[in-house]
One Martini backbone bead per residue (centre of mass of N, CA, C, O) as a GRO file, in nm:
protein
  384
    1MET     BB    1   7.444   9.128   7.324
    2ARG     BB    2   7.339   9.301   7.585
    3SER     BB    3   7.286   9.255   7.921
    4ALA     BB    4   7.197   9.335   8.234
    5GLN     BB    5   7.452   9.197   8.372
    6ASP     BB    6   7.666   9.380   8.211
    7ASP     BB    7   7.566   9.667   8.376
    8VAL     BB    8   7.698   9.614   8.641
    9LEU     BB    9   7.780   9.832   8.909
   10PHE     BB   10   7.986  10.002   9.132
   11GLU     BB   11   8.054  10.135   9.416
   12TYR     BB   12   8.270  10.396   9.555
   13ASP     BB   13   8.521  10.507   9.731
   14SER     BB   14   8.770  10.740   9.814
   15ALA     BB   15   8.993  10.507   9.712
   16GLY     BB   16   8.848  10.327   9.469
   17ALA     BB   17   8.683  10.118   9.615
   18SER     BB   18   8.468   9.887   9.665
   19THR     BB   19   8.156   9.860   9.850
   20GLY     BB   20   7.966   9.602   9.751
   21VAL     BB   21   7.768   9.786   9.581
   22GLU     BB   22   7.535   9.863   9.371
   23LEU     BB   23   7.477  10.079   9.137
   24GLU     BB   24   7.233  10.332   9.150
   25VAL     BB   25   6.941  10.446   8.972
   26ILE     BB   26   6.835  10.775   9.059
   27GLU     BB   27   6.620  11.008   9.002
   28ALA     BB   28   6.644  11.333   9.004
   29ILE     BB   29   6.486  11.599   9.187
   30ASP     BB   30   6.434  11.916   9.045
   31GLU     BB   31   6.352  12.160   9.247
   32PRO     BB   32   6.222  12.448   9.232
   33PHE     BB   33   6.368  12.765   9.342
   34ASP     BB   34   6.411  13.045   9.527
   35PRO     BB   35   6.700  13.222   9.556
   36GLU     BB   36   6.594  13.402   9.800
   37LEU     BB   37   6.597  13.148  10.009
   38ILE     BB   38   6.891  13.180  10.029
   39ASP     BB   39   7.078  13.155  10.351
   40VAL     BB   40   7.406  13.273  10.347
   41VAL     BB   41   7.670  13.297  10.581
   42THR     BB   42   7.964  13.460  10.709
   43ARG     BB   43   8.189  13.347  10.949
   44ASN     BB   44   8.452  13.454  11.219
   45PRO     BB   45   8.542  13.256  11.436
   46THR     BB   46   8.700  13.160  11.693
   47VAL     BB   47   8.835  12.902  11.849
   48ASP     BB   48   8.710  12.965  12.122
   49LEU     BB   49   8.415  12.979  12.023
   50LEU     BB   50   8.395  12.698  11.903
   51LEU     BB   51   8.460  12.546  12.167
   52SER     BB   52   8.222  12.659  12.325
   53ARG     BB   53   8.001  12.538  12.141
   54ILE     BB   54   8.081  12.246  12.182
   55ARG     BB   55   8.055  12.227  12.494
   56THR     BB   56   7.734  12.336  12.473
   57GLY     BB   57   7.602  12.199  12.202
   58MET     BB   58   7.623  12.422  11.942
   59ILE     BB   59   7.797  12.186  11.813
   60ASP     BB   60   7.778  11.935  11.557
   61LEU     BB   61   8.008  11.658  11.485
   62ALA     BB   62   7.924  11.385  11.415
   63PRO     BB   63   8.142  11.152  11.512
   64ASP     BB   64   8.040  10.905  11.294
   65PHE     BB   65   8.095  11.056  11.002
   66GLN     BB   66   8.371  10.978  10.947
   67ARG     BB   67   8.572  10.868  10.723
   68LYS     BB   68   8.773  10.607  10.767
   69ALA     BB   69   8.995  10.678  10.544
   70GLY     BB   70   9.005  11.000  10.671
   71ILE     BB   71   9.125  10.966  10.939
   72TRP     BB   72   9.322  11.132  11.144
   73ASN     BB   73   9.629  11.150  11.250
   74GLU     BB   74   9.864  11.290  11.445
   75LYS     BB   75  10.023  11.422  11.215
   76HIS     BB   76   9.789  11.564  11.074
   77GLN     BB   77   9.694  11.725  11.319
   78SER     BB   78   9.965  11.871  11.373
   79ARG     BB   79   9.976  12.025  11.103
   80LEU     BB   80   9.731  12.196  11.159
   81ILE     BB   81   9.839  12.340  11.408
   82GLU     BB   82  10.082  12.459  11.264
   83SER     BB   83   9.922  12.636  11.070
   84LEU     BB   84   9.801  12.814  11.290
   85LEU     BB   85  10.074  12.913  11.412
   86LEU     BB   86  10.153  13.029  11.108
   87ARG     BB   87   9.892  13.163  10.978
   88ILE     BB   88   9.746  12.951  10.804
   89PRO     BB   89   9.489  12.911  10.618
   90LEU     BB   90   9.194  12.750  10.625
   91PRO     BB   91   8.956  12.588  10.520
   92THR     BB   92   8.636  12.596  10.481
   93LEU     BB   93   8.348  12.586  10.662
   94TYR     BB   94   8.047  12.381  10.691
   95ALA     BB   95   7.707  12.479  10.790
   96SER     BB   96   7.408  12.414  10.983
   97GLU     BB   97   7.116  12.573  11.099
   98ASP     BB   98   6.904  12.530  11.348
   99GLU     BB   99   6.631  12.605  11.552
  100ASP     BB  100   6.858  12.614  11.808
  101ASP     BB  101   7.143  12.725  11.688
  102VAL     BB  102   7.275  12.481  11.575
  103TRP     BB  103   7.577  12.356  11.444
  104VAL     BB  104   7.610  12.160  11.155
  105ILE     BB  105   7.873  11.979  11.053
  106VAL     BB  106   7.984  11.892  10.717
  107ASP     BB  107   8.262  12.062  10.680
  108GLY     BB  108   8.523  12.007  10.942
  109ILE     BB  109   8.548  11.783  11.157
  110GLN     BB  110   8.852  11.720  11.163
  111ARG     BB  111   8.954  12.000  11.241
  112LEU     BB  112   8.793  12.036  11.507
  113THR     BB  113   8.895  11.779  11.642
  114ALA     BB  114   9.194  11.855  11.648
  115ILE     BB  115   9.167  12.116  11.810
  116ARG     BB  116   9.029  11.995  12.058
  117ARG     BB  117   9.245  11.779  12.126
  118PHE     BB  118   9.457  12.005  12.192
  119VAL     BB  119   9.301  12.233  12.365
  120ASP     BB  120   9.013  12.046  12.442
  121PRO     BB  121   8.996  11.710  12.525
  122SER     BB  122   8.740  11.708  12.659
  123GLY     BB  123   8.511  11.473  12.514
  124VAL     BB  124   8.652  11.325  12.261
  125GLY     BB  125   8.765  11.012  12.323
  126ARG     BB  126   9.066  11.107  12.332
  127GLU     BB  127   9.368  11.174  12.366
  128GLN     BB  128   9.593  11.386  12.396
  129LEU     BB  129   9.759  11.603  12.188
  130PHE     BB  130  10.081  11.550  12.053
  131LEU     BB  131  10.314  11.682  11.887
  132GLN     BB  132  10.408  11.574  11.544
  133GLY     BB  133  10.587  11.612  11.255
  134LEU     BB  134  10.702  11.881  11.220
  135GLU     BB  135  10.829  12.118  10.983
  136TYR     BB  136  10.892  12.420  11.140
  137LEU     BB  137  10.823  12.341  11.469
  138GLN     BB  138  11.025  12.127  11.614
  139ASP     BB  139  11.046  12.239  11.911
  140TYR     BB  140  10.726  12.124  11.959
  141ASP     BB  141  10.775  11.847  11.979
  142GLY     BB  142  10.566  11.686  12.224
  143CYS     BB  143  10.352  11.898  12.266
  144ALA     BB  144  10.124  12.050  12.443
  145PHE     BB  145   9.936  12.314  12.491
  146ASP     BB  146  10.062  12.390  12.782
  147ASP     BB  147  10.368  12.397  12.653
  148LEU     BB  148  10.320  12.649  12.530
  149PRO     BB  149  10.354  12.951  12.478
  150GLY     BB  150  10.144  13.203  12.550
  151ARG     BB  151  10.140  13.336  12.264
  152LEU     BB  152  10.051  13.070  12.115
  153GLN     BB  153   9.794  13.016  12.266
  154LEU     BB  154   9.659  13.284  12.187
  155ARG     BB  155   9.680  13.258  11.883
  156LEU     BB  156   9.503  13.008  11.864
  157ARG     BB  157   9.244  13.115  12.008
  158GLU     BB  158   9.231  13.385  11.801
  159THR     BB  159   9.173  13.233  11.563
  160GLU     BB  160   9.020  13.262  11.254
  161LEU     BB  161   8.741  13.115  11.101
  162VAL     BB  162   8.568  12.997  10.818
  163VAL     BB  163   8.202  13.013  10.796
  164HIS     BB  164   7.953  12.853  10.620
  165LEU     BB  165   7.610  12.946  10.683
  166ILE     BB  166   7.308  12.786  10.693
  167ARG     BB  167   7.019  12.908  10.756
  168ARG     BB  168   6.748  12.913  10.906
  169GLY     BB  169   6.478  12.864  10.661
  170THR     BB  170   6.606  12.701  10.467
  171PRO     BB  171   6.522  12.491  10.255
  172GLU     BB  172   6.587  12.164  10.251
  173ALA     BB  173   6.639  12.119   9.947
  174VAL     BB  174   6.851  12.343   9.933
  175LYS     BB  175   7.048  12.241  10.145
  176PHE     BB  176   7.113  11.969  10.007
  177ASN     BB  177   7.210  12.089   9.740
  178ILE     BB  178   7.452  12.241   9.849
  179PHE     BB  179   7.602  12.000   9.998
  180ALA     BB  180   7.625  11.814   9.740
  181ARG     BB  181   7.868  12.009   9.621
  182ILE     BB  182   8.055  11.904   9.828
  183ASN     BB  183   8.390  11.822   9.880
  184THR     BB  184   8.514  11.518  10.042
  185GLY     BB  185   8.798  11.376   9.969
  186GLY     BB  186   8.710  11.415   9.645
  187LEU     BB  187   8.403  11.372   9.731
  188PRO     BB  188   8.095  11.367   9.737
  189LEU     BB  189   7.846  11.345   9.927
  190SER     BB  190   7.644  11.130  10.028
  191ARG     BB  191   7.319  11.098  10.103
  192GLN     BB  192   7.371  10.967  10.383
  193GLU     BB  193   7.575  11.170  10.486
  194LEU     BB  194   7.374  11.402  10.481
  195ARG     BB  195   7.157  11.287  10.661
  196HIS     BB  196   7.342  11.247  10.905
  197ALA     BB  197   7.433  11.546  10.938
  198LEU     BB  198   7.124  11.694  10.919
  199ILE     BB  199   6.987  11.445  11.109
  200PRO     BB  200   6.959  11.439  11.413
  201GLY     BB  201   6.959  11.157  11.637
  202ARG     BB  202   6.856  10.827  11.694
  203ALA     BB  203   6.901  10.729  11.404
  204ARG     BB  204   7.204  10.718  11.405
  205THR     BB  205   7.231  10.492  11.615
  206LEU     BB  206   7.051  10.272  11.488
  207LEU     BB  207   7.193  10.241  11.215
  208GLY     BB  208   7.470  10.170  11.333
  209GLU     BB  209   7.386   9.921  11.496
  210LEU     BB  210   7.264   9.751  11.258
  211ALA     BB  211   7.519   9.766  11.069
  212GLU     BB  212   7.688   9.605  11.316
  213SER     BB  213   7.536   9.360  11.314
  214GLU     BB  214   7.546   9.023  11.287
  215SER     BB  215   7.306   8.981  11.092
  216PHE     BB  216   7.404   9.175  10.871
  217LEU     BB  217   7.692   9.067  10.825
  218ARG     BB  218   7.600   8.783  10.749
  219ALA     BB  219   7.396   8.845  10.513
  220THR     BB  220   7.636   9.028  10.359
  221ASP     BB  221   7.924   8.903  10.404
  222LYS     BB  222   8.091   9.159  10.479
  223SER     BB  223   8.064   9.349  10.185
  224VAL     BB  224   8.007   9.633  10.319
  225ASN     BB  225   8.124   9.941  10.288
  226PRO     BB  226   8.107  10.204  10.540
  227GLU     BB  227   8.233  10.478  10.456
  228ARG     BB  228   7.954  10.591  10.284
  229MET     BB  229   7.694  10.455  10.423
  230ALA     BB  230   7.554  10.209  10.279
  231ASP     BB  231   7.462  10.046  10.526
  232ARG     BB  232   7.272  10.264  10.650
  233GLU     BB  233   7.087  10.291  10.409
  234MET     BB  234   6.981  10.003  10.411
  235VAL     BB  235   6.854  10.019  10.688
  236LEU     BB  236   6.668  10.257  10.631
  237ARG     BB  237   6.506  10.119  10.404
  238PHE     BB  238   6.385   9.905  10.573
  239ILE     BB  239   6.238  10.084  10.778
  240ALA     BB  240   6.073  10.255  10.583
  241PHE     BB  241   5.916  10.001  10.453
  242ARG     BB  242   5.809   9.894  10.730
  243LEU     BB  243   5.636  10.166  10.804
  244VAL     BB  244   5.512  10.149  10.517
  245SER     BB  245   5.272  10.140  10.290
  246LEU     BB  246   5.235  10.090   9.961
  247ALA     BB  247   4.977  10.266   9.924
  248SER     BB  248   5.134  10.527  10.068
  249TYR     BB  249   5.346  10.525   9.838
  250THR     BB  250   5.397  10.865   9.670
  251TYR     BB  251   5.679  10.941   9.609
  252ALA     BB  252   5.892  11.138   9.400
  253ASP     BB  253   6.114  11.156   9.636
  254PHE     BB  254   6.328  10.939   9.778
  255ASP     BB  255   6.498  11.119   9.964
  256HIS     BB  256   6.260  11.236  10.118
  257PHE     BB  257   6.163  10.969  10.235
  258LEU     BB  258   6.426  10.915  10.401
  259ARG     BB  259   6.421  11.169  10.570
  260GLU     BB  260   6.145  11.117  10.702
  261SER     BB  261   6.229  10.849  10.832
  262MET     BB  262   6.438  10.966  11.026
  263ARG     BB  263   6.230  11.139  11.180
  264THR     BB  264   6.056  10.907  11.273
  265ILE     BB  265   6.271  10.767  11.442
  266ASN     BB  266   6.320  11.011  11.639
  267LYS     BB  267   6.003  10.956  11.754
  268MET     BB  268   6.048  10.694  11.874
  269THR     BB  269   6.013  10.454  12.083
  270ARG     BB  270   6.161  10.206  12.250
  271ASP     BB  271   5.961   9.989  12.159
  272ASP     BB  272   5.977  10.049  11.858
  273ILE     BB  273   6.281   9.997  11.829
  274GLN     BB  274   6.279   9.707  11.927
  275HIS     BB  275   6.095   9.602  11.703
  276ILE     BB  276   6.280   9.675  11.467
  277LYS     BB  277   6.518   9.501  11.551
  278LEU     BB  278   6.367   9.231  11.530
  279GLN     BB  279   6.281   9.259  11.234
  280PHE     BB  280   6.561   9.282  11.115
  281ALA     BB  281   6.677   9.014  11.217
  282ARG     BB  282   6.465   8.841  11.082
  283GLY     BB  283   6.532   8.917  10.787
  284MET     BB  284   6.833   8.843  10.791
  285ASP     BB  285   6.821   8.545  10.884
  286ALA     BB  286   6.637   8.442  10.657
  287ALA     BB  287   6.809   8.528  10.415
  288HIS     BB  288   7.059   8.366  10.490
  289TYR     BB  289   6.927   8.084  10.487
  290ILE     BB  290   6.805   8.093  10.194
  291PHE     BB  291   7.064   8.244  10.021
  292GLY     BB  292   7.317   8.307  10.148
  293PRO     BB  293   7.573   8.443   9.952
  294HIS     BB  294   7.311   8.563   9.764
  295ALA     BB  295   7.206   8.777   9.929
  296PHE     BB  296   7.084   9.056   9.760
  297ARG     BB  297   7.144   8.924   9.476
  298LYS     BB  298   7.187   8.878   9.166
  299ARG     BB  299   7.033   8.614   8.953
  300TYR     BB  300   7.109   8.408   8.671
  301ARG     BB  301   7.056   8.202   8.431
  302GLY     BB  302   7.375   8.065   8.364
  303VAL     BB  303   7.512   8.247   8.597
  304GLU     BB  304   7.802   8.249   8.816
  305ARG     BB  305   7.820   8.516   8.904
  306ARG     BB  306   7.892   8.744   9.163
  307PHE     BB  307   7.708   8.991   9.289
  308PRO     BB  308   7.628   9.265   9.413
  309ILE     BB  309   7.462   9.441   9.620
  310ASN     BB  310   7.112   9.523   9.624
  311LYS     BB  311   6.917   9.756   9.762
  312ALA     BB  312   6.632   9.688   9.653
  313LEU     BB  313   6.649   9.386   9.720
  314PHE     BB  314   6.696   9.413  10.016
  315GLU     BB  315   6.429   9.551  10.102
  316THR     BB  316   6.232   9.354   9.967
  317VAL     BB  317   6.315   9.088  10.103
  318ALA     BB  318   6.336   9.171  10.405
  319VAL     BB  319   6.048   9.281  10.445
  320ASN     BB  320   5.891   9.031  10.349
  321LEU     BB  321   6.008   8.849  10.571
  322ALA     BB  322   5.937   9.016  10.831
  323LYS     BB  323   5.613   8.985  10.780
  324ARG     BB  324   5.618   8.702  10.847
  325THR     BB  325   5.539   8.426  10.980
  326ASP     BB  326   5.665   8.161  11.134
  327GLU     BB  327   5.538   7.956  10.942
  328ASP     BB  328   5.630   8.081  10.677
  329LEU     BB  329   5.934   8.077  10.732
  330ALA     BB  330   5.960   7.774  10.764
  331LEU     BB  331   5.874   7.708  10.473
  332LEU     BB  332   6.084   7.879  10.320
  333MET     BB  333   6.333   7.736  10.446
  334SER     BB  334   6.250   7.440  10.354
  335ARG     BB  335   6.214   7.588  10.041
  336ARG     BB  336   6.472   7.741   9.932
  337ASP     BB  337   6.512   7.635   9.646
  338LEU     BB  338   6.249   7.760   9.534
  339VAL     BB  339   6.318   8.051   9.598
  340GLN     BB  340   6.574   8.075   9.431
  341VAL     BB  341   6.451   7.998   9.157
  342GLY     BB  342   6.231   8.218   9.155
  343LEU     BB  343   6.430   8.461   9.150
  344VAL     BB  344   6.575   8.386   8.892
  345ASP     BB  345   6.324   8.399   8.715
  346LEU     BB  346   6.257   8.692   8.759
  347LEU     BB  347   6.533   8.809   8.645
  348THR     BB  348   6.526   8.652   8.363
  349ASP     BB  349   6.189   8.675   8.273
  350TYR     BB  350   6.145   8.979   8.422
  351PRO     BB  351   6.224   9.285   8.323
  352ASP     BB  352   6.061   9.467   8.515
  353PHE     BB  353   6.201   9.370   8.771
  354GLU     BB  354   6.490   9.440   8.700
  355ARG     BB  355   6.428   9.745   8.670
  356ALA     BB  356   6.305   9.787   8.966
  357ILE     BB  357   6.623   9.728   9.083
  358SER     BB  358   6.793   9.953   8.882
  359GLN     BB  359   6.572  10.179   8.795
  360SER     BB  360   6.414  10.410   8.945
  361THR     BB  361   6.363  10.285   9.251
  362GLY     BB  362   6.164  10.524   9.373
  363ASP     BB  363   5.939  10.456   9.207
  364HIS     BB  364   5.623  10.365   9.288
  365SER     BB  365   5.575  10.146   9.069
  366LYS     BB  366   5.844   9.987   9.129
  367VAL     BB  367   5.802   9.930   9.420
  368ARG     BB  368   5.542   9.763   9.387
  369LEU     BB  369   5.641   9.553   9.190
  370ARG     BB  370   5.871   9.424   9.366
  371PHE     BB  371   5.706   9.360   9.620
  372ASP     BB  372   5.487   9.188   9.482
  373ALA     BB  373   5.669   8.975   9.349
  374VAL     BB  374   5.793   8.862   9.613
  375ARG     BB  375   5.533   8.797   9.757
  376ASP     BB  376   5.426   8.598   9.540
  377LEU     BB  377   5.657   8.401   9.560
  378PHE     BB  378   5.614   8.321   9.854
  379ASP     BB  379   5.324   8.222   9.820
  380ARG     BB  380   5.380   7.990   9.624
  381VAL     BB  381   5.569   7.829   9.807
  382ILE     BB  382   5.370   7.794  10.046
  383ASN     BB  383   5.114   7.676   9.856
  384ASP     BB  384   5.240   7.406   9.724
   0.00000   0.00000   0.00000
């Protein structure tokens, strides 16, 4: 007979390696929409026009969005420039237009970054690209843009690229649905990659900062692969549930809840952000002290296996800890053995709790069940 622990699966990155995070089953909410509301146009801007939009802030390249395993090296970038010089068409770019007419690039960041680094390197944050490893135009190996003959410089600047642009006014749910179908590097974009690309603002910076913080890396044992932004989603989920009361959590669509949370972060004051940072570190440090290498991981009685990090358990434990007073945390840490045993008992003897952190984890009844169960566990340990 199979048990729940036999069914634990991992998320994988674009190279097929484990992300260190348990694969989560969240029921997709397929909201019906009027196809007439889809407003997608095809543009054919020149390289010059695209670079002009980038310089003036009218194209958002989300510079930290690129999957680490897929960041192009000089040779790969040079081959792209060679393709343009040979008039070989490039794959289509995909972008979303916001209310200020800014194009948010969802697919094509690497291509535009390579072009800008070669033609207009100011502001890229990397040195000028010098061509190397060319296959057909070896005479130009080692050349910068200004070293090319004038005719080739002009050819490059006047090359037209194809951009599929989702116009402003297209409903958000439709926009996310369209981009979720795009494959980048052989894999569809993860939900957090989409949120990161389509919701610019200070949330991007905050999630990245906390995902790279020493407290997070220590609590997760540096086991979360950041390539597909699983780490940033975990941080976002902590903040989202720290900002909302369980009584007011009535979302049918968990992804919508997280999108709204990113927008809430974008509107936060510096003091609010500083408070969240302290709360996050508080939750991470307490979890690390109490659970050690098993923090945020399932544990079952009589099972020695070390499981991957579970996102729902992460947010539930971390938020519950962050809410506690200093006195409560001191008691929980001094009685950590009781806390550990209590969580093992929950997972082993309470199937509803196990399901609440494994299946349809965004369902409001399961959210309340798991948060209440962990809160009650902490209360019992404190009041013993």
